[in-house]
Each structure stands twice: as C-alpha cells, then as structure tokens.
C-alpha positions in Angstrom: 0.3 -0.3 0.2 1.0 3.3 -0.8 2.1 5.6 2.2 -0.4 8.2 1.2 -3.3 5.8 0.8 -5.5 5.6 3.8 -5.5 2.2 5.6 -9.4 3.1 6.6 -8.0 3.1 10.3 -7.4 6.6 11.3 -6.0 6.0 14.6 -3.3 3.7 13.1 -1.9 6.6 11.1 -1.5 9.0 14.3 1.7 9.5 16.1 2.3 10.3 19.6 3.9 13.8 20.4 5.1 14.8 23.6 5.8 18.6 24.5 7.1 19.9 27.5 7.0 23.8 28.3 8.1 25.7 31.3 5.3 26.9 33.9 2.4 25.2 35.0 -0.2 26.3 32.7 -3.4 24.2 34.2 -6.9 25.0 33.2 -6.1 27.7 30.2 -4.2 25.2 28.2 -6.6 22.6 28.6 -9.5 24.8 27.2 -7.2 26.1 24.6 -6.0 22.4 23.5 -9.0 20.1 24.4 -7.7 17.4 22.2 -4.5 17.1 24.3 -3.7 15.7 27.4 -2.1 18.0 30.0 -0.1 17.1 33.0 1.8 19.7 35.3 4.8 18.5 37.4 7.6 20.5 39.0 6.9 23.4 37.3 6.9 22.2 33.8 3.4 21.2 31.8 3.6 18.2 29.9 1.6 18.1 26.9 0.7 14.6 25.1 -1.3 14.8 21.5 -2.2 12.3 18.8 -0.9 13.9 15.4 -1.5 12.7 11.7 1.4 14.6 10.2 4.1 17.2 10.7 1.9 20.1 9.8 -0.3 18.9 12.8 2.3 19.1 15.1 3.7 22.2 13.9 0.3 23.8 14.5 0.1 22.8 17.9 3.6 24.2 18.5 2.2 27.5 17.0 -1.0 27.3 19.4 1.5 27.1 22.2 3.8 29.8 21.0 0.8 32.1 20.9 -0.2 31.4 24.6 3.4 32.7 25.6 5.0 29.0 26.2 8.5 28.2 26.3 9.5 25.3 25.2 11.7 22.6 27.0 11.5 19.7 24.6 9.7 18.3 21.7 9.7 14.9 20.5 7.5 12.5 18.6 7.3 8.8 18.2 7.4 7.3 14.6 
C-alpha cells in the first residue's frame, strides 16, 4: 500500500507527540487544547497529543507559542 493511502483506520496513522513547556499552565491550556492530555509537574507542563503529520504538530506548536509557552522539549514517536 502506498504510504499516502488510507488504511481505513485513522488512529493507526496517528503518532504521539510529547511537548514540555516551562511553567504550570493548568486550566488555560486544557481549554485551549482540548484534544491534548495535559499534566503539570515540577514547574513544567507536559502535553501529549496524537498527530497525523508534521503540519498538525507544527500547528499545535504554533498555538502553544501564541499562548506564550517557552519550550523545553518536543518529541514525536514514529
């Protein structure tokens, strides 16, 4: 199957993106990013999201930047 074709299972094509930012964003971030899992620990906010492609990941990063987030790390599982 060509990698651009759909396998019929959308969740199979998503990858897990993990982003850590400085500060404890809490409810503001949860409201702004309802599709993400948010956890706060030791002065940092950990965001986990399922993304289809790089464009969706960069869109998420842009939304975080617009909220004033200072990135600590960004990773994506293949």
